[in-house]
Every structure is written in C-alpha cells, then in structure tokens.
N, C-alpha and C positions, 0 to 999 in steps of 0.2 A: 480632492477627489479620491475616493477609495480605489484601490487596485487589487485585482485578483489574478494570480498566476495559475494557469491550467496546464496540466501535462497528463500523460498516460503511459501505458506500456503496449497498447494495441496499435500505436502508430498515428501519425498526424491525420491521416485520411479516414480514421475510424468514425463510424456513425456516433459512437458513444460520446466522444469529446465534443463533437459538433452540437449534440443535444444538450450537453452540459453548458457550453458557451452560450447557446441561445437562452437557456433558462436563467442564467446569472447576469445577462447583459444589463438589465435594469438596476442591478444592485451596485455595480462598480464598473470601472474601466477594466475590460478583460484583455489579458495577454495570454496567448497560446504559444507555448514552447514545448514541442513534442518530438519524439523520435521519428525519423523519416520512415522507418520500417518497424514491424512488430518486434517487441523486446520482452515478451512474456518470460517470466521465471528467471530474470537476470538478477533478481534481488537488489542489493545496494552497490552494484559494481560501478566503478568510475573508469573512464577511458584514460589511461595514463601512458600508453605506449605509442600514441600517435596524436596529431592535432585533430581537433573537431572541425567539421565543415558544416556551415549553416546556410540555409536558403530562406530568404524573406519571401513569403507567399501572399502577404497582404499587410494592411496596417495592424501592427502589434501581433502578427502571425508569423511563426518561424518553425521550420522543420530542421532537425539536427541529426547528423549521422552518428548518434551516440545512444546512450542508455537513458532511461527516465531520470536517474540521478544526475547524469550529465546535464540534462535539460534544465532541471531546477537550479543547479549550481550556476550554469551559464546565464539563465534568466535573471537570477537575483544579483549575481556579481557584475554583470555586464549590460545585458540588454535593457532592463527596466530603468536603470540609473536611479539615483536618489536613494531614499530609504527603502527597506524591504517592503514587499507587498503586504497588504493587510491580511491576506489569506492565500494559502496554496491549496488547490484542489486537484486531486489525481483521479482520473477516471473519464468516463464511466467505463469500468472494465467489463468486458463481455465474459461473464462467468464469475463464480464465487471466489472470494479470498477470505476464507474462514479458518479457524483453528491454527495449527502449526504451519499451514500454507502461507501465512503472512510473512514467514521468514524467507520464502522463495520469491514472493510477489514483487515484481517491479512497480506495480501500482502503489503498494504500501510503502516500499522503499523510497519512492519519489516524495511521498508525503513526509516521511521521516527526514529526508534531506531538508525539506522546508523547515521542519522543527529545529534541526541542527543549526540552521542559518537564522533562527530567531523568529520564525513565522508560525502562527497557528495553522493547522493543516487538517485536511479532510480527505480520506480515501474512500471512493465509492465504487461498488461492484454490483452488477445486475445479474442474478442467476438466470440461466436460460431454461426455457420450458414452455408449456402451454400458456398462452396469454402474454408472452414476452414482448416488452416494448421498452426502449431506452427512455421514453417519456415518463415512465413510472419513476425510475431512479432520478431523472432530471428534476422532477417535482420535489422529491424528497431532498435532493441536494440543495435546492434553493431554500427550503425551509431551514435546513441545518446551517447553511452558509449565512443566512440572514441572522440567525441566533448567535452564531460565533462572532460575527462582525459586531454585534451589539454587546455580547456578554464576555467574549474572549474565552480562552482555554488556559488551564494551568501550564506552567513552563514544562517543556520537554514531553508534551502530551499531544496526541492526535486522536481523532475519531475515525474508526474503521467501520464502514457502513456496508451491509449486504442487504439487497432488496430482492424479495421473492419475485418470481416471473409474472404473476398475475397481480391484480389490485390488492395491496396489503390490507390486512385486518387491523393494523395499527403498528406502533413502534415499541420495541422492547430494548431495555438496556441489558447487555449481555457480557459474558466473559468468553474467552476463546474455547472452542470445542476440541474434541480429540478425534482424530481420524486415522484409519489404517488403510493402506492400499493392498488389494488382494493379489496384485501381480505387478511388483515394482519394476522388474527388468524382463524384457522380452528378447530372447536370443534368436537370431536368424542367420541365414547364409546369403550373401549377396550373389549377383549373377556370375561373378568371377570365382565363387567358391570360398570367399573370405568370410570369416566369422564377424558378425556385427551385433550390436546391442541397441535396443530402444529403452530409454528410461521413462517410467511413468505410464506404462501401458495399461494397467488395470484400473477398474473403477474403485473409488474410495468407499470405505465402510465407516460410517460415523457412529460413535457411541451416543446413545440416547440419554444425554445428561441435561435435565431441565436447567434453564438459565444460561445455556451456552448458545453461541451464535447459530450453529447448525440446527439445534433443536427448535429454536424460535423461528428461523427462516422456514424450516420444514413445516411448521405449524401455520405459515402464512403471514408472519410478521417481519417487519424491517428490524434487523439487528443493528444496534449501535454499541460498539465496543471501544472504550478508551484504551489506548496503547501508550506505553511509556518507554522512553529511550533507555532508562536504567534497568537492565535485565538482572541485576543482583538478586540472588536468592537470599533475602534478608533473614528468613527463619533459619536456614541452614548455616548461614554465617554466624548467627548468635549461638547455635548449637556447637559449632566448631570452637568458638571463643570459650564457651563454657567447658568443653571437653579437653581443650589444650592437648591435642594429639602430639606424639613425640617429634613429628617433623616440623613443629612450629618453634622458632627461636623465641625464648621468653625474655631475652634482654637484647638491647642493641648490640649488634656484632656477635651475638651468641650463636652457637651451632645447634641445629636440630638434634633433639635427643639428649641434650645436656641440661 
C-alpha cells in the first residue's frame, strides 16, 4: 500500500490541507502531520530548544506544536514507521510561493525536508483572487501526485506548484521569478510610545519575465517549477577556478596569495 505524508504551514485546521487529503485519498494511504498553528514564513527551521508535543486527532492524523519541517521529520522518523512514504506533499498553501519567496516559505521547506529524508516531494500553493477555490489546486495536486508516484522524481528535487485563483488555462513548466517589495519595513509607535517595526508590509512588484512562475500564473496558467537542494552556482564556481584569485591556496597546505 502506497503512503503519502501531508503537511503545510497554514496549520492543521486549514481548509487547504483538508482539500488536499480528500483529493489524494484514493491514491494511497494518507497521513496528515501538520503544525497545530500557522507557521508561515518560518522557512526550514527545526525546533531544537524544546521537546515537541503532538496530539492525535484521528486515524493517521496528527497536530504538532512545531514547524512544518518538524512535522515532516517527526512523521517520517517516528509516526509512519517502516520505510519512508512514497510521496510528501506540502500545502495547499493559501497564497503564492513564487520566486525568491521559496526561501522563506514553510510550505516549500517542508517539501525539501521530505527530499532530504529520501522522499519525492511536491509543494502546492493556491493564489488568492476572484474565483479562488482550494478545489482547483486539489485537482492539480492529484494529477501531479499520480504522475510522481508512477514516474518518480530525480534525486534531491521537488516540484513547486502555484495555481491561479480561477480555472487554469493549462500547465506551464517554469523557473523562479524575480520580485521586489515596494515597502519592506513599516515603522510605527505602539500605545506606550515604543518604536516597533513590521516586516513585509508592502505589496510585491514582479518583473515580467516570460517563462517564470509569476509570469505564467499571471497569465492564468499553473506553474510547475523543479527545485533542487544543491544551490551551488556552478557557472561562477568554474569562473573562480579558471581565474584562480589570490585568496585561493593552489597547493595542499599552501597559503592564499603564495
């Protein structure tokens, strides 16, 4: 029997993860291990300074007082038992996870934790707007999950999926887009006269680059972006090797600049 582990960063009670579980139920045995409360933008953080507490809410259903990454680690290492699940799916996130935002996203980080632990993984986000329905992303998730279970994914790779708010025009393979926030920090004064700051207060501005996730989602398509664990800039690495700057030791034990 195939097994799929579901998690998210919107919390166990979110509508998105329930829609996801319902859509995948006939493909495999579904396990839900999700944060007890919302954990948006926690990236790949693990809880190392305290024990995790878990609540069993049903058959193969667990809420954890930790991060999305905690949930995947706990689910694979302890709760499921036996071999790793056949697939880890994170979502359905309420809102986009595109471009550089994947580095902040708890949704994407949870999928990456699955990859680190040897499982193919899928991160799914539904953009909010006119016509919004989690059922749209749920249907897309099922199609992709079914394909991954049959075809697999390359090692250390996941698929990051962003679904437009209304009925998609189709599916596009994309790369990460580029965005800039118009007002990253908002400074205010609290009722006691203390200075406080809010991070991420402005609306993002996306560069209109064809072939990127934002561009295709804005055009009404589902974007599917393969992401890899290895963030090495291979091109610049080769440039550095060819240039041999002075700070590189050319012999074992040698000193830079010699």
